[in-house]
N, CA and C atoms as an extended XYZ file, in Angstrom:
492
Properties=species:S:1:pos:R:3:atomname:S:1:resname:S:1:resid:I:1 pbc="F F F"
N        -1.771       10.353      -75.505 N   MET     1
C        -1.725       11.593      -74.672 CA  MET     1
C        -0.284       11.998      -74.432 C   MET     1
N        -0.021       13.316      -74.908 N   LYS     2
C         1.311       13.857      -74.638 CA  LYS     2
C         1.360       14.691      -73.735 C   LYS     2
N         2.440       14.523      -72.759 N   VAL     3
C         2.713       15.274      -71.690 CA  VAL     3
C         3.894       16.344      -71.951 C   VAL     3
N         3.787       17.447      -71.652 N   SER     4
C         4.671       18.497      -72.111 CA  SER     4
C         5.796       18.400      -71.160 C   SER     4
N         7.001       18.865      -71.675 N   GLY     5
C         8.238       18.891      -70.892 CA  GLY     5
C         8.216       19.879      -69.736 C   GLY     5
N         7.379       20.772      -69.619 N   SER     6
C         7.336       21.637      -68.468 CA  SER     6
C         7.038       20.876      -67.315 C   SER     6
N         5.807       20.033      -67.281 N   VAL     7
C         5.303       19.098      -66.414 CA  VAL     7
C         6.518       18.640      -65.582 C   VAL     7
N         7.290       17.980      -66.434 N   TRP     8
C         8.342       16.923      -66.019 CA  TRP     8
C         9.408       17.923      -65.327 C   TRP     8
N         9.656       19.077      -65.763 N   PHE     9
C        10.676       20.127      -65.292 CA  PHE     9
C        10.000       20.309      -63.912 C   PHE     9
N         8.943       20.683      -63.807 N   VAL    10
C         8.345       21.272      -62.480 CA  VAL    10
C         8.530       20.000      -61.366 C   VAL    10
N         8.328       18.804      -61.800 N   TYR    11
C         8.258       17.737      -60.889 CA  TYR    11
C         9.870       17.457      -60.554 C   TYR    11
N        10.832       17.569      -61.691 N   GLY    12
C        12.094       17.323      -61.171 CA  GLY    12
C        12.536       18.253      -60.215 C   GLY    12
N        12.165       19.639      -60.421 N   VAL    13
C        12.577       20.753      -59.586 CA  VAL    13
C        11.945       20.462      -58.073 C   VAL    13
N        10.541       19.899      -57.954 N   ALA    14
C        10.158       19.807      -56.764 CA  ALA    14
C        10.923       18.712      -56.029 C   ALA    14
N        11.267       17.665      -56.786 N   VAL    15
C        12.130       16.414      -56.156 CA  VAL    15
C        13.459       16.917      -55.852 C   VAL    15
N        13.977       17.744      -56.271 N   LEU    16
C        15.497       18.294      -56.281 CA  LEU    16
C        15.133       19.267      -54.887 C   LEU    16
N        14.342       20.163      -54.773 N   VAL    17
C        14.260       20.774      -53.699 CA  VAL    17
C        13.973       20.009      -52.364 C   VAL    17
N        13.067       19.074      -52.482 N   THR    18
C        12.812       18.183      -51.341 CA  THR    18
C        14.019       17.507      -51.028 C   THR    18
N        14.767       17.129      -51.861 N   PHE    19
C        16.179       16.453      -51.434 CA  PHE    19
C        17.004       17.398      -50.808 C   PHE    19
N        17.231       18.598      -51.220 N   VAL    20
C        18.025       19.581      -50.795 CA  VAL    20
C        17.583       19.910      -49.280 C   VAL    20
N        16.326       20.210      -49.061 N   ILE    21
C        15.765       20.524      -47.666 CA  ILE    21
C        16.069       19.215      -46.540 C   ILE    21
N        15.991       18.187      -47.184 N   GLY    22
C        16.249       16.996      -46.254 CA  GLY    22
C        17.661       16.885      -45.959 C   GLY    22
N        18.747       17.185      -47.014 N   LEU    23
C        20.007       16.967      -46.860 CA  LEU    23
C        20.361       18.040      -45.790 C   LEU    23
N        19.877       19.289      -45.855 N   LEU    24
C        20.107       20.366      -45.021 CA  LEU    24
C        19.756       19.951      -43.522 C   LEU    24
N        18.504       19.476      -43.420 N   ALA    25
C        18.009       19.134      -41.878 CA  ALA    25
C        18.803       17.884      -41.576 C   ALA    25
N        19.235       17.067      -42.229 N   PHE    26
C        20.101       16.093      -41.720 CA  PHE    26
C        21.494       16.431      -41.257 C   PHE    26
N        21.971       17.529      -42.247 N   SER    27
C        23.338       18.256      -41.711 CA  SER    27
C        23.164       18.832      -40.382 C   SER    27
N        22.235       19.665      -40.356 N   VAL    28
C        22.069       20.493      -39.096 CA  VAL    28
C        21.844       19.582      -37.855 C   VAL    28
N        21.227       18.355      -37.889 N   PHE    29
C        20.898       17.283      -36.894 CA  PHE    29
C        22.498       16.646      -36.550 C   PHE    29
N        23.255       16.386      -37.446 N   VAL    30
C        24.443       15.817      -37.325 CA  VAL    30
C        25.494       16.798      -36.602 C   VAL    30
N        25.239       17.941      -37.323 N   LEU    31
C        26.308       18.952      -36.469 CA  LEU    31
C        25.906       19.333      -35.166 C   LEU    31
N        24.774       19.345      -34.811 N   SER    32
C        24.182       19.570      -33.413 CA  SER    32
C        24.724       18.711      -32.522 C   SER    32
N        24.545       17.269      -32.870 N   LYS    33
C        25.120       15.902      -31.984 CA  LYS    33
C        26.537       16.164      -32.024 C   LYS    33
N        27.314       16.556      -32.910 N   VAL    34
C        28.880       16.508      -32.838 CA  VAL    34
C        29.258       17.605      -32.133 C   VAL    34
N        28.694       18.745      -32.271 N   PHE    35
C        29.349       20.075      -31.663 CA  PHE    35
C        28.615       20.437      -30.297 C   PHE    35
N        27.389       19.848      -30.225 N   GLY    36
C        26.431       20.017      -28.900 CA  GLY    36
C        25.936       21.332      -29.028 C   GLY    36
N        25.048       21.844      -28.227 N   SER    37
C        24.438       23.146      -28.151 CA  SER    37
C        25.355       24.231      -27.508 C   SER    37
N        24.991       25.359      -27.815 N   SER    38
C        25.883       26.800      -27.388 CA  SER    38
C        25.723       26.736      -25.978 C   SER    38
N        24.657       26.398      -25.286 N   SER    39
C        24.648       26.579      -23.783 CA  SER    39
C        24.674       25.064      -23.082 C   SER    39
N        25.652       24.713      -22.653 N   PRO    40
C        25.458       23.231      -21.983 CA  PRO    40
C        24.810       23.313      -20.795 C   PRO    40
N        23.774       22.331      -20.529 N   GLU    41
C        23.120       22.049      -19.353 CA  GLU    41
C        24.021       21.820      -18.320 C   GLU    41
N        23.745       22.237      -16.872 N   PRO    42
C        24.457       21.746      -15.955 CA  PRO    42
C        24.236       20.304      -15.632 C   PRO    42
N        25.244       19.448      -15.257 N   SER    43
C        25.080       18.139      -15.029 CA  SER    43
C        24.642       18.268      -13.253 C   SER    43
N        23.748       17.296      -13.028 N   PRO    44
C        23.392       17.217      -11.538 CA  PRO    44
C        24.578       16.774      -10.787 C   PRO    44
N        24.875       17.286       -9.625 N   PRO    45
C        26.168       17.055       -8.830 CA  PRO    45
C        25.947       15.367       -8.615 C   PRO    45
N        27.238       14.689       -8.531 N   ALA    46
C        27.306       13.342       -8.112 CA  ALA    46
C        26.739       13.085       -6.647 C   ALA    46
N        26.039       12.093       -6.436 N   PRO    47
C        25.869       11.841       -4.943 CA  PRO    47
C        27.100       11.365       -4.143 C   PRO    47
N        27.025       11.709       -3.046 N   GLU    48
C        28.132       11.401       -2.041 CA  GLU    48
C        28.165        9.887       -1.893 C   GLU    48
N        29.055        9.387       -1.800 N   VAL    49
C        29.291        7.867       -1.471 CA  VAL    49
C        29.397        7.907       -0.084 C   VAL    49
N        28.692        7.150        0.832 N   VAL    50
C        28.861        7.028        2.282 CA  VAL    50
C        29.017        5.334        2.619 C   VAL    50
N        29.974        5.230        3.239 N   GLN    51
C        30.367        3.978        3.529 CA  GLN    51
C        29.372        3.462        4.921 C   GLN    51
N        28.799        2.326        4.998 N   ALA    52
C        27.847        2.088        5.862 CA  ALA    52
C        28.800        1.546        7.136 C   ALA    52
N        28.420        1.812        8.321 N   GLN    53
C        29.150        1.407        9.434 CA  GLN    53
C        28.103        0.497       10.249 C   GLN    53
N        28.522       -0.763       10.648 N   PRO    54
C        27.763       -1.587       11.518 CA  PRO    54
C        27.296       -0.892       12.834 C   PRO    54
N        26.079       -0.999       13.282 N   SER    55
C        25.534       -0.237       14.422 CA  SER    55
C        25.776       -1.193       15.490 C   SER    55
N        25.966       -0.574       16.744 N   ALA    56
C        26.273       -1.359       17.995 CA  ALA    56
C        25.076       -2.377       18.277 C   ALA    56
N        23.802       -1.872       18.071 N   ALA    57
C        22.597       -2.479       18.517 CA  ALA    57
C        21.796       -2.638       17.229 C   ALA    57
N        21.148       -4.045       17.254 N   PRO    58
C        20.406       -4.253       15.869 CA  PRO    58
C        19.296       -3.314       15.674 C   PRO    58
N        18.806       -2.860       14.806 N   THR    59
C        17.542       -2.068       14.667 CA  THR    59
C        16.400       -3.194       14.890 C   THR    59
N        15.292       -2.967       15.619 N   PRO    60
C        14.188       -3.727       15.629 CA  PRO    60
C        13.448       -3.691       14.326 C   PRO    60
N        12.861       -4.847       13.846 N   VAL    61
C        12.263       -4.901       12.706 CA  VAL    61
C        10.782       -5.228       13.186 C   VAL    61
N        10.008       -4.281       12.528 N   ALA    62
C         8.398       -4.469       12.645 CA  ALA    62
C         7.864       -5.367       11.939 C   ALA    62
N         7.067       -6.528       12.460 N   ARG    63
C         6.389       -7.529       11.463 CA  ARG    63
C         4.979       -7.506       12.015 C   ARG    63
N         4.356       -7.813       10.996 N   THR    64
C         2.820       -8.058       11.142 CA  THR    64
C         2.446       -9.135       11.671 C   THR    64
N         1.620       -9.077       12.819 N   SER    65
C         1.094      -10.401       13.610 CA  SER    65
C        -0.147      -10.150       13.980 C   SER    65
N        -0.842      -11.263       14.392 N   ALA    66
C        -2.333      -11.233       14.853 CA  ALA    66
C        -2.125      -10.681       16.398 C   ALA    66
N        -2.920       -9.815       16.880 N   ALA    67
C        -3.044       -9.247       18.055 CA  ALA    67
C        -3.909      -10.101       18.845 C   ALA    67
N        -3.155      -10.115       20.126 N   GLN    68
C        -4.007      -11.148       21.431 CA  GLN    68
C        -5.248      -10.259       21.793 C   GLN    68
N        -6.500      -10.629       21.688 N   VAL    69
C        -7.641      -10.090       21.821 CA  VAL    69
C        -8.107      -10.337       23.466 C   VAL    69
N        -8.147       -9.415       24.284 N   LEU    70
C        -8.415       -9.716       25.702 CA  LEU    70
C       -10.011       -9.629       26.082 C   LEU    70
N       -10.569       -8.509       25.303 N   GLU    71
C       -12.106       -8.572       25.540 CA  GLU    71
C       -12.901       -8.051       24.282 C   GLU    71
N       -13.987       -8.337       24.329 N   VAL    72
C       -14.950       -7.748       23.067 CA  VAL    72
C       -16.170       -7.237       23.715 C   VAL    72
N       -16.314       -6.046       23.269 N   ARG    73
C       -17.510       -5.192       23.630 CA  ARG    73
C       -18.470       -4.808       22.422 C   ARG    73
N       -19.623       -4.855       22.780 N   SER    74
C       -20.655       -4.525       21.638 CA  SER    74
C       -20.777       -2.652       21.781 C   SER    74
N       -21.083       -2.087       20.793 N   VAL    75
C       -21.209       -0.799       20.782 CA  VAL    75
C       -22.695       -0.496       20.774 C   VAL    75
N       -23.186        0.299       21.753 N   VAL    76
C       -24.754        0.395       21.799 CA  VAL    76
C       -25.343        1.246       20.669 C   VAL    76
N       -24.527        2.210       20.460 N   ALA    77
C       -25.047        3.403       19.109 CA  ALA    77
C       -25.051        2.550       17.908 C   ALA    77
N       -24.347        1.551       17.582 N   ASP    78
C       -24.251        0.936       16.321 CA  ASP    78
C       -24.198       -0.553       16.420 C   ASP    78
N       -25.343       -1.177       16.016 N   PRO    79
C       -25.294       -2.753       16.296 CA  PRO    79
C       -24.259       -3.426       15.395 C   PRO    79
N       -23.677       -2.791       14.365 N   ARG    80
C       -22.723       -3.370       13.554 CA  ARG    80
C       -21.308       -3.388       14.049 C   ARG    80
N       -21.203       -2.542       15.128 N   GLN    81
C       -19.867       -2.440       15.538 CA  GLN    81
C       -19.484       -3.150       16.866 C   GLN    81
N       -18.078       -3.305       17.041 N   LEU    82
C       -17.527       -3.929       18.209 CA  LEU    82
C       -16.372       -3.174       18.579 C   LEU    82
N       -15.977       -3.218       19.936 N   VAL    83
C       -14.895       -2.673       20.288 CA  VAL    83
C       -14.029       -3.846       21.036 C   VAL    83
N       -12.842       -3.993       20.404 N   LEU    84
C       -11.922       -5.121       20.707 CA  LEU    84
C       -10.864       -4.467       21.611 C   LEU    84
N       -10.641       -4.971       22.897 N   ILE    85
C        -9.484       -4.642       23.636 CA  ILE    85
C        -8.520       -5.550       23.447 C   ILE    85
N        -7.265       -5.208       22.992 N   VAL    86
C        -6.023       -6.006       22.437 CA  VAL    86
C        -4.782       -5.737       23.301 C   VAL    86
N        -4.160       -6.626       23.399 N   ALA    87
C        -2.770       -6.589       24.128 CA  ALA    87
C        -1.834       -5.787       22.957 C   ALA    87
N        -1.197       -4.739       23.130 N   THR    88
C        -0.369       -4.088       22.288 CA  THR    88
C         0.792       -3.549       22.873 C   THR    88
N         2.060       -3.712       22.372 N   PRO    89
C         3.146       -2.946       23.232 CA  PRO    89
C         3.166       -1.594       23.071 C   PRO    89
N         3.708       -0.983       24.190 N   VAL    90
C         3.743        0.440       24.391 CA  VAL    90
C         4.674        1.155       23.492 C   VAL    90
N         4.202        2.146       22.515 N   GLY    91
C         5.274        2.756       21.751 CA  GLY    91
C         5.781        1.857       20.542 C   GLY    91
N         5.585        0.551       20.365 N   CYS    92
C         6.313       -0.250       19.570 CA  CYS    92
C         5.173       -0.910       18.416 C   CYS    92
N         4.065       -0.450       18.678 N   ALA    93
C         2.944       -0.935       17.759 CA  ALA    93
C         2.715       -0.109       16.671 C   ALA    93
N         2.269       -0.410       15.360 N   GLN    94
C         2.166        0.617       14.456 CA  GLN    94
C         0.846       -0.364       13.749 C   GLN    94
N         0.024        0.482       13.002 N   ASN    95
C        -1.253        0.129       12.268 CA  ASN    95
C        -2.001       -1.057       12.896 C   ASN    95
N        -2.500       -0.648       14.067 N   LEU    96
C        -3.394       -1.567       14.680 CA  LEU    96
C        -4.598       -1.751       13.906 C   LEU    96
N        -5.268       -2.812       13.684 N   ARG    97
C        -6.259       -2.764       12.750 CA  ARG    97
C        -7.261       -3.852       13.049 C   ARG    97
N        -8.625       -3.670       12.909 N   ALA    98
C        -9.528       -4.802       13.130 CA  ALA    98
C       -10.471       -4.754       11.792 C   ALA    98
N       -10.555       -5.761       11.069 N   VAL    99
C       -11.296       -5.895        9.788 CA  VAL    99
C       -12.098       -7.078        9.876 C   VAL    99
N       -13.564       -6.757        9.671 N   ALA   100
C       -14.521       -7.874        9.635 CA  ALA   100
C       -14.307       -8.550        8.154 C   ALA   100
N       -13.762       -9.477        7.772 N   PHE   101
C       -13.390       -9.962        6.622 CA  PHE   101
C       -14.459      -11.256        5.835 C   PHE   101
N       -15.276      -11.736        6.818 N   ALA   102
C       -16.153      -12.577        6.234 CA  ALA   102
C       -17.423      -12.689        7.294 C   ALA   102
N       -18.619      -12.798        6.624 N   GLU   103
C       -19.907      -12.703        7.314 CA  GLU   103
C       -20.751      -13.712        6.804 C   GLU   103
N       -21.619      -14.226        7.696 N   GLY   104
C       -22.395      -15.369        7.321 CA  GLY   104
C       -23.656      -15.209        8.134 C   GLY   104
N       -24.681      -16.143        8.072 N   ALA   105
C       -25.986      -15.986        8.764 CA  ALA   105
C       -25.838      -16.346       10.214 C   ALA   105
N       -24.597      -17.012       10.559 N   GLY   106
C       -24.548      -17.378       12.000 CA  GLY   106
C       -23.248      -16.940       12.581 C   GLY   106
N       -22.228      -16.394       11.665 N   ALA   107
C       -20.926      -16.025       12.282 CA  ALA   107
C       -20.434      -14.617       11.546 C   ALA   107
N       -19.496      -13.942       12.277 N   VAL   108
C       -18.579      -12.812       11.690 CA  VAL   108
C       -17.259      -13.227       11.839 C   VAL   108
N       -16.444      -13.007       10.977 N   ALA   109
C       -14.954      -13.443       11.220 CA  ALA   109
C       -14.281      -11.925       11.023 C   ALA   109
N       -13.520      -11.815       12.119 N   VAL   110
C       -12.723      -10.352       12.397 CA  VAL   110
C       -11.288      -10.960       12.625 C   VAL   110
N       -10.467      -10.043       11.815 N   ARG   111
C        -8.781      -10.348       11.848 CA  ARG   111
C        -8.430       -9.059       12.478 C   ARG   111
N        -7.562       -9.041       13.623 N   VAL   112
C        -7.248       -8.111       14.297 CA  VAL   112
C        -5.714       -8.283       14.126 C   VAL   112
N        -4.973       -7.285       13.481 N   THR   113
C        -3.223       -7.503       13.314 CA  THR   113
C        -2.625       -6.075       13.666 C   THR   113
N        -1.517       -6.087       13.986 N   GLN   114
C        -0.804       -4.990       14.272 CA  GLN   114
C         0.690       -5.302       13.857 C   GLN   114
N         1.564       -4.270       13.545 N   GLN   115
C         3.106       -4.462       13.262 CA  GLN   115
C         3.796       -4.144       14.679 C   GLN   115
N         4.531       -5.046       15.225 N   THR   116
C         5.234       -5.047       16.399 CA  THR   116
C         6.636       -4.974       16.339 C   THR   116
N         7.523       -4.676       17.411 N   SER   117
C         8.860       -4.878       17.530 CA  SER   117
C         9.101       -5.544       18.774 C   SER   117
N         9.865       -6.315       19.053 N   THR   118
C        10.219       -6.885       20.246 CA  THR   118
C        10.862       -5.839       21.245 C   THR   118
N        10.674       -6.388       22.539 N   GLY   119
C        11.353       -5.646       23.832 CA  GLY   119
C        10.579       -4.428       24.301 C   GLY   119
N         9.395       -4.669       24.294 N   CYS   120
C         8.468       -3.454       24.742 CA  CYS   120
C         7.522       -4.016       25.688 C   CYS   120
N         7.015       -2.912       26.582 N   ARG   121
C         6.037       -3.184       27.644 CA  ARG   121
C         4.719       -3.395       26.815 C   ARG   121
N         3.743       -4.139       27.411 N   TRP   122
C         2.500       -4.324       26.725 CA  TRP   122
C         1.389       -3.448       27.485 C   TRP   122
N         0.376       -2.995       26.740 N   GLN   123
C        -0.699       -2.348       27.243 CA  GLN   123
C        -1.893       -2.783       26.609 C   GLN   123
N        -3.198       -2.227       27.322 N   ARG   124
C        -4.459       -2.862       26.807 CA  ARG   124
C        -4.909       -1.515       25.715 C   ARG   124
N        -5.416       -1.720       24.628 N   LYS   125
C        -5.681       -0.687       23.740 CA  LYS   125
C        -7.063       -0.883       22.930 C   LYS   125
N        -8.054       -0.320       22.817 N   PRO   126
C        -9.211       -0.427       22.072 CA  PRO   126
C        -9.010       -0.377       20.458 C   PRO   126
N        -9.722       -1.313       19.853 N   VAL   127
C        -9.776       -1.020       18.393 CA  VAL   127
C       -11.094       -1.335       17.811 C   VAL   127
N       -11.830       -0.739       16.967 N   LEU   128
C       -13.081       -0.666       16.581 CA  LEU   128
C       -13.210       -1.618       15.167 C   LEU   128
N       -14.161       -2.537       15.271 N   ALA   129
C       -14.276       -3.436       14.023 CA  ALA   129
C       -15.746       -3.150       13.636 C   ALA   129
N       -16.090       -2.985       12.035 N   THR   130
C       -17.561       -2.772       11.951 CA  THR   130
C       -17.850       -3.910       10.849 C   THR   130
N       -18.868       -4.413       11.054 N   ALA   131
C       -19.598       -5.501       10.169 CA  ALA   131
C       -20.263       -4.884        9.122 C   ALA   131
N       -20.816       -5.487        8.015 N   LYS   132
C       -21.715       -4.972        7.280 CA  LYS   132
C       -23.022       -4.896        7.807 C   LYS   132
N       -23.506       -6.098        8.333 N   ALA   133
C       -25.017       -6.111        8.736 CA  ALA   133
C       -24.714       -6.051       10.657 C   ALA   133
N       -25.861       -5.910       11.199 N   PRO   134
C       -25.973       -6.036       12.453 CA  PRO   134
C       -25.465       -7.354       13.078 C   PRO   134
N       -24.627       -7.548       14.276 N   ILE   135
C       -24.043       -8.687       14.418 CA  ILE   135
C       -25.004       -9.657       15.272 C   ILE   135
N       -25.842       -8.922       16.047 N   ALA   136
C       -26.825       -9.445       16.941 CA  ALA   136
C       -26.507      -10.711       17.724 C   ALA   136
N       -26.882      -11.971       17.408 N   ASP   137
C       -26.481      -13.165       18.321 CA  ASP   137
C       -25.704      -13.831       17.451 C   ASP   137
N       -25.038      -13.401       16.442 N   ARG   138
C       -24.006      -14.212       15.616 CA  ARG   138
C       -22.856      -14.700       16.367 C   ARG   138
N       -22.273      -15.353       16.268 N   THR   139
C       -20.863      -15.866       16.842 CA  THR   139
C       -19.670      -14.967       16.305 C   THR   139
N       -18.637      -14.463       16.920 N   LEU   140
C       -17.612      -13.860       16.210 CA  LEU   140
C       -16.394      -14.763       16.390 C   LEU   140
N       -15.836      -14.708       15.022 N   LEU   141
C       -14.593      -15.371       15.218 CA  LEU   141
C       -13.506      -14.424       15.095 C   LEU   141
N       -12.751      -14.201       16.305 N   VAL   142
C       -11.688      -13.251       15.994 CA  VAL   142
C       -10.276      -13.921       16.250 C   VAL   142
N        -9.523      -13.706       15.116 N   ASN   143
C        -8.411      -14.239       14.897 CA  ASN   143
C        -8.335      -15.699       15.136 C   ASN   143
N        -9.707      -16.548       14.555 N   GLY   144
C        -9.666      -17.860       14.703 CA  GLY   144
C       -10.423      -18.274       15.989 C   GLY   144
N       -10.550      -17.478       16.936 N   THR   145
C       -11.030      -17.804       18.353 CA  THR   145
C       -12.712      -17.480       18.391 C   THR   145
N       -13.556      -18.342       18.661 N   PRO   146
C       -14.827      -17.982       18.769 CA  PRO   146
C       -15.216      -17.315       20.028 C   PRO   146
N       -15.995      -16.308       19.898 N   TRP   147
C       -16.577      -15.478       21.053 CA  TRP   147
C       -18.182      -15.522       20.789 C   TRP   147
N       -18.766      -15.721       22.077 N   THR   148
C       -20.232      -15.554       21.833 CA  THR   148
C       -20.842      -14.554       22.700 C   THR   148
N       -21.946      -14.060       22.572 N   ARG   149
C       -22.594      -13.184       23.361 CA  ARG   149
C       -23.465      -13.606       24.485 C   ARG   149
N       -23.223      -12.979       25.678 N   THR   150
C       -23.922      -13.360       26.912 CA  THR   150
C       -25.229      -12.793       27.134 C   THR   150
N       -25.927      -13.006       28.058 N   ASP   151
C       -27.271      -12.791       28.394 CA  ASP   151
C       -27.149      -11.080       28.694 C   ASP   151
N       -26.106      -10.690       29.289 N   SER   152
C       -25.807       -9.176       29.754 CA  SER   152
C       -25.278       -8.554       28.433 C   SER   152
N       -24.973       -9.113       27.238 N   GLY   153
C       -24.602       -8.297       26.068 CA  GLY   153
C       -23.167       -8.162       25.895 C   GLY   153
N       -22.437       -8.891       26.769 N   ARG   154
C       -20.873       -8.742       26.877 CA  ARG   154
C       -20.628      -10.131       25.721 C   ARG   154
N       -19.382      -10.113       25.397 N   TYR   155
C       -18.798      -11.490       24.890 CA  TYR   155
C       -17.758      -12.020       25.664 C   TYR   155
N       -17.865      -13.508       25.589 N   GLN   156
C       -17.007      -14.245       26.316 CA  GLN   156
C       -16.261      -15.296       25.232 C   GLN   156
N       -15.133      -15.923       25.492 N   GLN   157
C       -14.617      -16.844       24.595 CA  GLN   157
C       -15.476      -18.042       24.761 C   GLN   157
N       -15.845      -18.712       23.552 N   ALA   158
C       -16.582      -19.885       23.531 CA  ALA   158
C       -15.835      -21.121       24.032 C   ALA   158
N       -14.689      -21.126       23.822 N   LEU   159
C       -13.857      -22.319       24.095 CA  LEU   159
C       -12.977      -21.839       25.023 C   LEU   159
N       -12.818      -22.459       26.242 N   ARG   160
C       -11.891      -21.966       27.170 CA  ARG   160
C       -11.252      -23.237       27.795 C   ARG   160
N       -10.042      -23.157       28.210 N   ALA   161
C        -9.429      -24.199       28.765 CA  ALA   161
C        -9.705      -24.445       30.230 C   ALA   161
N       -10.190      -25.681       30.705 N   SER   162
C       -10.567      -25.766       32.003 CA  SER   162
C        -9.416      -25.835       32.917 C   SER   162
N        -9.682      -25.291       34.040 N   THR   163
C        -8.689      -25.254       35.359 CA  THR   163
C        -8.651      -26.356       36.209 C   THR   163
N        -9.386      -27.435       35.853 N   SER   164
C        -9.486      -28.482       36.868 CA  SER   164
C        -8.402      -29.402       37.063 C   SER   164
């Protein structure tokens, strides 16, 4: 089978045109990188460098710690909820939180935490904890301390130090 010369000529012209277009595109790319664009973009202002000065008084650092629970009360409207009265520093506490993190047939474990700073007065403050199921007569473990329900519906610490 004989291929005519005109097919090879068209093929050669197509390859030559593709090469020239690629060469022009590459040349434009290189020239734009060398000479840049016609309208330069404004560069962002350099940030000011400020030298740190030591402060006269150290800044108090907040740390997360377990809150001291003073009293536990049940919520009449919802048998899954408890109000925990905790000792917290006035104006120095953040993120006071009570979370029921583990539940079983006989006990509910609650963790009460807060972020505190040092050198503050203490106050009593309520925080709400909600269990998945009604608490009923289950023992509460609040920050590792067991609390049991009394006949009156209030809670008391199950283990107390004797004063004798």
